[in-house]
C-alpha positions in Angstrom: 93.5 135.0 55.3 91.5 135.8 58.3 90.1 132.4 58.7 93.8 131.1 58.8 94.8 133.7 61.5 91.6 132.8 63.5 92.6 129.0 63.3 96.0 129.8 64.3 94.8 132.0 67.2 92.4 129.2 68.5 95.2 126.7 68.1 97.6 128.8 70.3 94.8 129.5 72.9 94.1 125.7 72.9 97.7 124.8 73.6 97.9 127.6 76.3 94.8 126.2 77.9 96.3 122.6 77.5 99.5 123.8 79.2 97.8 125.4 82.1 95.5 122.5 82.8 98.6 120.2 82.9 100.6 122.7 85.1 97.6 122.4 87.7 97.5 118.7 87.4 101.2 118.4 88.1 100.9 120.8 91.1 98.1 118.6 92.5 100.1 115.2 92.1 103.2 116.6 93.6 101.1 118.2 96.6 99.6 114.9 97.0 103.0 113.0 97.0 104.4 115.6 99.6 101.4 115.1 101.9 101.6 111.4 101.8 105.2 110.8 101.5 105.5 109.6 105.1 102.5 107.0 104.7 104.6 104.6 102.4 105.7 102.5 105.4 102.5 102.3 107.5 102.0 98.7 108.2 98.9 96.5 107.3 96.2 97.4 109.8 92.9 95.8 110.9 91.0 94.5 107.6 94.3 94.6 105.7 95.1 91.1 107.2 92.0 89.5 105.7 91.9 91.6 102.6 95.5 90.8 101.8 97.5 88.7 104.2 95.0 86.0 104.5 93.5 86.1 101.1 94.7 83.3 98.9 92.7 84.5 95.8 95.2 87.4 95.3 98.2 85.3 95.3 97.9 83.9 91.5 97.0 86.5 89.1 97.0 84.0 86.2 93.7 82.3 87.9 91.5 85.1 87.0 88.3 83.4 87.9 89.5 83.0 91.5 90.7 86.6 91.5 87.3 87.7 90.4 85.6 85.4 92.8 86.8 86.6 96.2 85.5 85.2 99.5 82.0 86.0 100.3 82.9 87.5 103.6 85.4 90.0 104.6 86.5 93.3 103.0 86.7 92.0 99.5 83.0 90.3 99.5 81.1 91.4 96.5 84.0 93.6 95.3 86.0 91.6 92.4 87.7 94.7 91.1 89.0 95.6 94.4 90.2 92.1 94.9 91.9 92.5 91.4 93.6 95.4 92.4 95.1 93.6 95.4 96.1 90.7 93.1 98.0 93.1 90.7 99.6 94.7 93.7 100.7 91.1 95.0 102.1 90.2 91.6 104.1 93.3 91.5 105.5 93.6 95.1 104.4 90.6 97.1 103.5 91.5 100.5 105.7 94.8 100.4 103.4 97.3 102.1 105.0 100.2 100.1 103.8 99.0 96.8 100.1 99.0 98.3 100.5 102.5 99.5 102.0 103.7 96.2 98.9 102.4 94.3 96.5 103.8 96.8 98.2 107.3 96.3 98.0 106.9 92.5 94.3 106.1 92.7 93.6 109.2 95.0 95.6 111.4 92.7 93.7 110.3 89.6 90.5 110.8 91.4 91.7 114.3 92.4 92.3 115.0 88.6 89.0 113.8 87.7 87.3 116.0 90.3 89.6 118.9 88.7 88.0 118.1 85.2 84.5 117.8 86.5 84.6 121.3 88.3 86.3 123.1 85.6 84.0 121.8 82.9 81.0 122.6 85.0 82.1 126.1 85.7 82.5 126.6 81.8 79.0 125.5 81.0 76.8 128.2 79.5 74.7 128.9 82.6 77.8 129.3 84.9 80.4 130.6 82.4 79.5 134.2 82.9 80.0 134.0 86.8 82.9 131.7 87.0 84.4 131.2 83.5 87.4 133.5 83.9 88.5 131.8 87.0 87.2 128.2 86.1 90.8 126.6 86.0 92.1 128.1 89.3 88.7 127.5 91.0 88.7 123.9 89.8 92.4 123.6 91.0 91.9 124.8 94.3 88.8 122.8 95.0 90.6 119.6 93.7 93.5 120.3 95.9 91.6 121.2 99.0 89.8 117.7 98.4 92.9 115.8 97.7 94.9 117.2 100.6 92.2 117.3 103.3 93.3 115.1 106.3 89.8 113.6 106.6 90.8 111.8 103.4 93.8 110.0 105.2 91.8 106.9 106.3 90.7 106.1 102.8 94.3 106.4 101.5 96.6 105.3 104.3 94.6 102.5 105.5 95.3 100.1 102.6 91.9 98.1 102.6 90.1 101.3 102.2 91.2 101.3 98.6 87.6 100.3 98.2 86.4 103.6 99.0 89.1 105.6 96.9 88.8 103.1 93.9 85.0 103.4 94.0 85.4 107.1 94.2 87.6 107.2 91.1 85.1 105.3 89.1 82.2 107.3 90.5 83.9 110.7 89.4 84.9 109.1 86.0 81.2 108.2 85.4 80.2 111.8 85.9 83.2 113.1 84.0 82.4 110.8 81.0 78.9 112.1 81.0 80.1 115.9 81.3 82.5 115.3 78.3 79.7 113.8 76.3 77.1 116.5 76.7 79.3 119.6 77.0 80.9 121.2 73.9 84.8 121.3 73.5 86.2 124.0 75.7 89.0 126.3 75.2 90.3 129.6 76.8 91.7 132.7 75.3 94.9 134.2 76.6 93.0 136.1 79.4 91.2 132.9 80.6 87.8 133.6 79.3 85.9 130.6 78.5 84.9 130.1 74.9 82.3 127.6 73.9 82.6 125.9 70.4 78.9 125.3 69.6 78.3 121.7 68.2 75.7 122.8 65.8 76.6 126.4 64.9 80.3 125.9 64.1 81.4 127.4 60.9 83.3 124.4 59.8 83.0 120.6 60.4 86.3 120.6 62.2 84.9 122.8 64.9 81.9 120.6 65.6 81.8 118.1 68.4 81.4 114.8 66.6 78.4 112.6 67.5 81.0 109.7 67.7 82.9 111.4 70.2 79.9 111.9 72.4 79.1 108.3 72.1 82.7 107.3 73.0 82.5 109.4 76.2 78.9 108.0 77.3 80.5 104.5 76.9 83.4 105.5 79.0 80.8 106.7 81.5 78.9 103.6 81.6 82.0 101.4 81.7 83.3 103.5 84.6 79.8 103.0 86.5 80.0 99.2 85.8 83.5 99.1 87.3 82.3 101.1 90.3 79.7 98.6 91.0 82.1 95.8 91.1 84.5 97.8 93.6 82.0 99.0 96.3 78.3 99.0 96.9 78.0 102.9 97.5 78.3 103.2 93.8 74.7 102.3 93.7 73.8 106.0 93.7 76.0 107.0 90.7 73.1 106.8 88.0 70.9 108.9 90.1 73.5 111.5 90.6 74.3 111.7 87.0 70.7 112.2 86.2 70.4 115.0 88.9 73.5 116.7 87.1 71.8 116.3 83.8 68.6 118.0 85.1 70.4 120.8 87.0 73.1 121.9 84.5 72.1 120.4 81.0 68.7 119.5 80.2 66.7 121.6 82.6 64.2 118.8 83.5 64.0 115.2 84.3 61.7 114.4 81.3 64.2 116.3 78.9 67.1 114.5 80.2 65.5 111.0 80.0 64.0 111.8 76.6 67.5 113.0 75.1 69.5 110.2 76.4 67.2 107.3 77.1 69.5 104.5 76.1 72.4 105.9 78.2 70.3 106.0 81.3 68.9 102.5 80.4 72.6 101.3 80.3 73.4 103.2 83.7 70.5 101.6 85.4 71.6 98.2 84.0 74.8 98.2 86.0 72.8 97.8 89.1 72.2 94.2 87.9 75.8 93.5 88.3 75.6 95.1 91.9 72.6 93.0 92.7 74.2 89.8 91.6 77.3 90.5 93.5 75.5 91.2 96.8 73.3 88.1 96.2 76.5 86.1 95.9 78.0 87.5 99.0 77.2 87.1 102.8 77.1 90.6 103.8 75.1 89.6 106.9 78.1 87.8 108.1 80.1 90.9 108.2 77.4 92.8 110.4 75.6 94.4 107.7 71.8 94.5 107.3 68.8 94.0 109.4 69.9 90.7 110.9 73.2 92.3 112.3 71.8 92.7 115.8 71.0 96.5 115.5 67.6 97.7 114.9 66.9 100.2 111.9 65.5 102.7 114.4 68.7 102.6 116.5 70.9 103.0 113.4 68.7 105.8 112.0 69.0 107.7 115.3 72.7 107.2 115.3 73.3 108.4 111.8 71.5 111.8 112.4 74.5 112.4 115.0 76.9 110.9 112.5 76.0 113.2 109.7 76.5 116.2 111.7 79.7 114.7 112.8 80.8 114.3 109.2 79.9 118.0 108.4 81.8 119.2 111.4 84.8 117.1 110.3 84.6 118.5 106.8 85.1 122.1 108.1 87.1 121.4 111.2 89.0 117.9 110.9 89.7 117.3 114.5 89.8 114.9 116.1 90.1 112.4 113.6 89.4 108.8 114.8 90.5 105.7 113.2 87.6 103.5 114.6 84.6 105.0 116.3 83.3 101.5 117.6 79.8 100.7 118.4 79.5 102.6 121.7 78.4 105.6 119.5 75.1 103.9 118.9 72.0 105.9 120.1 68.8 104.4 121.4 67.1 107.4 123.2 65.6 109.7 120.6 65.8 112.8 122.8 69.6 112.7 122.8 69.7 113.2 118.9 67.0 115.8 118.8 69.5 118.8 118.3 71.3 116.7 115.6 67.8 115.9 113.7 67.0 119.6 113.6 70.4 120.5 112.1 70.0 117.8 109.6 66.3 118.8 108.8 67.4 122.5 108.4 70.1 121.6 106.0 67.9 119.3 103.9 65.2 122.1 103.8 68.0 124.3 102.6 69.2 121.8 99.9 65.4 121.5 98.7 65.1 125.3 98.3 68.5 125.7 96.7 67.5 122.9 94.3 64.8 125.0 92.9 66.8 128.5 92.9 70.5 127.7 92.5 71.3 124.4 90.6 75.0 124.5 91.7 74.1 124.7 95.5 71.3 122.4 95.1 73.4 119.8 93.2 76.3 119.9 95.8 73.7 119.3 98.6 72.3 116.5 96.8 75.7 115.1 96.2 76.5 115.2 99.9 73.4 113.5 101.2 72.8 111.1 98.2 76.3 109.5 98.4 76.0 109.0 102.1 72.5 107.5 101.8 73.5 103.9 101.5 75.6 103.9 104.9 73.7 106.7 106.7 70.0 106.0 106.6 68.4 102.8 108.2 70.3 99.8 106.8 72.6 98.8 109.9 76.3 98.5 109.6 76.7 97.3 113.1 80.4 97.1 113.6 81.0 100.5 112.1 78.2 103.1 112.3 80.5 105.9 111.7 83.7 105.7 109.4 85.7 108.8 108.1 86.3 106.8 104.8 82.8 107.2 103.9 83.3 111.1 103.6 85.7 110.4 100.7 83.3 111.5 97.9 80.8 113.6 100.0 83.7 115.9 101.1 83.9 117.2 97.5 80.7 118.9 97.9 82.0 120.9 100.9 85.2 122.0 99.3 83.6 123.0 96.2 81.0 125.0 97.9 83.8 126.5 100.1 85.9 127.4 97.1 82.9 129.0 95.0 81.7 131.0 98.0 85.3 132.5 98.8 85.5 133.6 95.1 82.1 135.0 95.2 82.9 137.3 98.3 86.5 137.9 97.6 87.0 137.4 93.9 90.7 136.9 93.1 91.7 138.0 96.6 90.3 134.7 97.8 93.1 132.7 96.0 95.6 133.8 98.5 93.3 132.6 101.4 92.6 129.3 99.5 96.3 128.9 99.0 97.0 129.2 102.8 94.2 126.8 103.5 95.8 124.3 101.0 99.2 124.5 102.7 97.4 124.0 106.2 95.4 121.0 105.1 98.4 119.3 103.6 100.3 119.9 106.9 97.5 118.4 108.9 97.4 115.5 106.5 101.2 114.7 106.9 100.7 115.1 110.6 97.8 112.6 110.7 99.7 110.1 108.6 102.3 110.2 111.5 99.7 108.6 113.8 99.5 105.7 111.3 103.3 104.8 111.8 102.6 101.6 113.6 99.7 99.4 114.8 100.3 100.5 118.4 100.4 104.3 117.6 97.2 104.4 115.7 95.3 102.4 118.3 96.8 104.3 121.1 95.5 107.4 119.4 92.2 105.7 118.8 91.6 104.8 122.5 92.9 108.2 123.6 90.0 109.8 121.5 87.5 107.1 122.3 88.4 105.8 125.7 85.0 104.0 126.0 85.6 102.0 122.7 85.6 98.2 123.6 86.9 97.5 120.0 89.6 100.1 120.3 90.8 98.7 123.5 90.6 95.2 122.0 92.8 96.0 118.9 95.2 97.9 121.0 95.7 94.9 123.2 96.3 92.9 119.8 99.0 95.5 118.7 100.7 95.4 122.1 100.7 91.6 122.3 103.1 91.3 119.4 105.8 93.1 121.4 107.2 90.7 123.9 107.7 93.0 126.8 104.1 94.5 126.5 101.9 91.3 127.2 100.7 92.7 130.5 99.7 96.0 129.0 97.9 94.1 126.3 96.0 92.1 128.9 95.1 95.1 130.7 93.4 96.6 127.5 91.6 93.2 126.8 90.1 93.3 130.5 89.1 96.9 129.9 87.4 96.0 126.6 85.6 93.1 128.3 84.5 95.5 131.2 83.0 97.9 128.7 81.3 95.2 126.7 81.3 91.8 128.4 79.4 90.0 125.6 81.9 90.9 122.7 82.9 87.7 120.9 85.8 89.3 119.0 87.3 90.4 122.4 87.0 87.0 123.9 88.7 85.6 120.8 91.5 88.1 120.8 92.0 87.8 124.5 92.4 84.1 124.0 95.1 84.6 121.3 97.3 86.6 123.9 96.5 84.2 126.7 97.6 81.1 124.5 101.1 82.8 124.2 101.6 82.9 128.0 103.0 80.0 130.0 100.4 78.0 131.7 97.6 80.2 130.4 96.4 77.8 127.6 93.3 76.6 129.7 92.1 80.2 130.2 92.7 80.9 126.5 90.4 77.8 125.7 87.7 79.3 128.1 87.7 82.5 126.2 87.3 80.8 122.8 84.5 78.8 124.0 82.7 81.8 125.3 83.3 83.5 121.9 81.5 80.6 120.3 78.7 80.7 122.6 78.2 84.4 121.7 78.8 83.9 118.0 78.6 80.2 117.0 79.7 80.6 113.5 82.9 82.7 114.1 85.6 81.2 111.8 88.3 82.8 113.9 87.1 81.4 117.2 86.7 77.8 115.8 90.2 78.1 114.2 91.9 79.3 117.3 90.1 77.0 119.5 91.3 74.0 117.4 94.9 75.4 117.5 94.7 75.5 121.3 93.0 71.9 121.7 96.0 70.4 119.5 98.3 71.1 122.4 96.0 69.6 125.1 96.5 65.9 125.9 93.6 63.8 124.6 91.8 66.7 122.7 92.9 65.8 119.1 89.2 64.7 118.2 87.8 68.1 119.4 90.4 70.1 117.6 89.5 68.3 114.3 85.8 69.0 114.9 86.5 72.7 115.2 88.9 72.8 112.3 86.2 71.0 110.2 83.8 73.7 111.2 86.2 76.5 110.5 86.8 75.0 107.1 83.1 74.7 106.4 82.7 78.5 107.3 85.6 79.5 105.3 86.5 76.9 102.5 89.3 78.9 101.0 91.3 79.2 104.1 94.4 77.1 103.3 96.1 77.9 106.6 93.2 76.2 108.3 93.2 73.2 106.2 96.9 72.9 106.5 96.7 72.6 110.4 93.6 70.2 109.9 95.7 68.1 107.7 98.5 67.9 110.2 96.2 67.1 113.0 94.4 64.4 110.9 97.9 62.9 110.0 98.5 62.3 113.8 95.2 60.6 114.2 95.2 56.7 113.6 93.0 55.7 110.4 92.7 59.4 109.2 95.8 59.5 106.8 93.7 59.6 103.6 91.6 62.5 105.1 94.8 64.3 105.8 96.0 63.8 102.1 92.8 65.1 100.9 93.3 68.2 102.8 96.8 68.7 102.0 95.8 68.4 98.2 93.2 71.1 98.6 95.6 73.4 100.4 98.2 73.1 97.4 95.3 73.6 95.2 94.4 76.8 96.9 98.1 78.0 97.4 100.2 76.2 94.7 103.4 77.9 96.1 103.2 76.5 99.7 106.3 74.4 99.9 105.7 73.1 103.5 102.2 71.7 102.4 103.9 70.0 99.3 106.5 68.4 101.6 103.9 67.2 104.1 101.7 65.9 101.4 104.6 63.9 100.0 105.3 62.5 103.5 101.7 61.3 103.9 101.7 59.8 100.3 104.9 57.9 101.0 102.8 55.9 103.6 100.1 55.0 101.1 100.3 52.0 98.9 101.2 53.0 95.2 101.6 56.6 95.8 105.4 57.0 96.0 105.6 58.5 92.4 103.0 61.1 93.6 105.1 61.7 96.6 108.3 62.2 94.5 106.4 64.9 92.4 105.3 66.9 95.3 109.0 66.7 96.9 110.2 68.1 93.6 107.6 70.8 93.6 108.5 71.9 97.3 112.1 72.1 96.3 111.2 74.1 93.1 109.4 76.6 95.4 111.9 76.6 98.1 115.4 75.2 96.9 117.1 75.4 100.2 114.3 73.5 102.1 116.4 71.3 104.3 113.7 69.0 105.4 112.3 68.4 101.8 115.8 67.5 100.8 116.0 65.0 103.5 112.6 63.5 103.0 113.1 63.5 99.2 116.3 61.4 99.7 114.6 58.9 102.0 112.0 58.4 99.3 114.6 58.1 96.5 116.2 55.3 98.5 113.2 53.3 97.9 113.3 53.5 94.2 115.9 51.2 92.3 118.5 53.1 90.4 118.1 56.4 92.3 120.5 56.0 95.0 122.9 58.5 93.7 120.2 61.1 93.5 119.3 60.4 97.2 123.0 60.8 98.0 123.0 64.3 96.4 119.9 65.4 98.4 121.4 64.0 101.7 124.6 66.0 101.0 122.4 69.0 100.3 120.7 68.7 103.5 123.9 68.3 105.5 125.5 71.3 103.8 122.5 73.3 104.6 122.2 72.0 108.3 125.6 70.7 109.4 124.1 69.4 113.0 121.2 67.4 111.1 122.0 63.9 112.7 119.4 62.0 110.7 120.8 63.4 107.4 124.3 62.3 108.3 123.0 58.8 109.2 121.1 58.5 105.8 124.1 59.8 103.8 126.3 57.4 105.5 123.8 54.2 105.0 123.4 55.4 101.3 127.1 55.5 100.6 127.6 52.2 102.5 124.8 50.8 100.1 126.6 52.2 97.0 129.9 50.5 98.2 128.0 47.3 98.9 126.6 47.4 95.3 129.9 48.2 93.9 131.6 45.2 95.6 128.8 43.0 94.5 129.4 44.0 90.8 133.1 43.1 91.2 
C-alpha cells in the first residue's frame, strides 16, 4: 500500500515539475516574441543578398545535391545545413523577408529552451544540488531569459544571414544537452521544489532505473547534433572539447575517467571534425578574407583580438553602443596600444585557471567563454570583420549564467526581483535595437554615427542611399568619404562605380572605378561583372564586355544572372550565336524557372537550322512559368507560323499578346498577316 502511495506521490510531483518547466518555456517563448515582434519586416541586409537573393542553390529544394553543395565562397560556403535552411525558407515563402525572420526567431527560442534545460539539469547534479537544487528551475529560467532577450543577440537574430551563428548555436547547445541527459539520472522535484535524484543503480524497482538504451539514445542525439553543427558553421569545432570539459568538471572528475567511461562517444564526437575538415577543404575561405593569405598578419590580428575580447566582455554587461559593422579600422599594429587590454585578458584567464581547480562551475563558464571565441579571436585573421557582435551568441551564456548564480548567492530569493527587472530592461533594449534595423539606411546611418572612421560603413550607407532617387548626391558624398579613409579599397571603388553608372554621363567615370577595383583585387567577381555591364553600353566595347563576363563566370560558375547577360551580349556578336545558346542553356539548368531565359534561348534556337522544335519547347516552358508573358506569346506565335498546320495556334497567341498589350504594333501586324493567310488557305480549298 505504501509503495502505491509513494508511486502516486512521485507521479504527482513529476507532473507538477513538468508543468512548471513548460510554464517557464512558454514565458521564454512569449518574451522572445515580444522583444522581436518589430523585427519581422527588417529588409535583407549586406550578406543576405548573396546568401539568399543571389543564391540559385536555394531555389529548388528538390535538387537536394545542389542545396547541400552551396557556392564555395560567400556566407554559405562550407555550410550546407545553413543553405538547406534557406532553401526550406524559400520553398515556404519565396523572397518574403518575414518568413526568414520567423524562422530565425524560432531557432533562437529553441536555443533558449536548450540552455534552460542545460542549466536546470546541471544545477540538479549531485555536486550542485545542495546549493541550487531548490531554485534550479527559476535560476535556469532567468538565465535563459537573460540570454534570449539580451540586445547583444539582435545581430544573430535580426540580421538574417547570421542564422549561421544561431543555428550553429542551437546544435552546439543540443550537443551538450544530449550528453547531460545521457549521463545524469532522471530528475524530478517535490512540491516544494527540492531536487530529487533517481539513482540509476540503486532504484528499488526496474521502472525507476535510467535504462542504458535511453542513455545511448541521448548520446546518439548529442553526436548527431554535433555533426549538424559542423555542417552549419566552423565555430562548432570546439564543441567536442567543451563537452569533455563539462564531463571532467561535473560528471567524471578527471579527463582519464571521462575518456575511459565514454571512449566510443568521444571517438564519434571527434569524428565529426572529419566532416568539418572536408567542407573547409571544398570551400574557398581565403576568397572571403579568412586565413593567413587575407592581407592581415597573424600578429596584427592577435593584438586586435585582445582589444576585441575586452569589448565583448563590456558589451555582455553594458550593451551600448551596439554596432552593426565594426569595419577594418579597428585593426591594431602597435602592441603598446593594447597593453591594458592584454593585462585584463591575462588576469581573467588566470582567474579561470584558478577557478577550474577550485570551483568547477566558475571554471567551466570561463572555459565556455574563451573556448567558443577561440576560432575567431586568436591568431587566424578574419580580415573584413575582426569584431562582430554575432560571435558573442554562445559565449554570452557564460556571462548571464554567472550573473544569475552570483545574484542568487548573495541575495537568495530576493535576487529574483532584481533579475526580473533586468529581464524587462533587456527586452526593452532589444526591441529598441531592432528599431535601428528598420531599413538599410537606418542601420548604416547608425553604424556610421558610432564608427565615423569606418570606410566600409560609409560605403554601405552610400549603397543604401543610392537606392533612393533623390539621395544620389548624399550617396556620392559617403563614397568619397570612404575612399578618403581608405583609398585602396576595392569594394568601395566597385560600389561607387555602381552609383555613377546610374547617373547621366557618368558611365566613363564608373568604368574607371571598376578598373581600379580590378587592379586592387583582380579576382573580384562583382567588379568583373559590373565592368562588363557598363562596357555593353559603350560603343565598340562588346568584345571587352564579353571577356569580363567570361572571367566573372569562371570565378562564380553558378551566377545565372552573369551568364544571362553574357548570353545576351554573345547573341549580339556576329558568329557567337552558338556560344550564346550554350550560356542560355546553362542559365535554365541553374534556374529552371527563369522565364526570360527560356524565351531568349528559344529566340536564339529559332535562328539555328533544325532547332525549331527545341525553340517551341522553351517558349512553352516560358509561358508555363509566366502565363502573361507578352513577348513570349508573340515570339511563340512567330515560330508557330513557320510550322505547317499550327497557324491557328499562332493566331491564339497573337491574340493573347494583343489582349495583354493593346498597343503592341508587331503583334497586331502578325495577327493580321496570320488571319489573311487563313483566309487565303480557305479560299484555295474552295
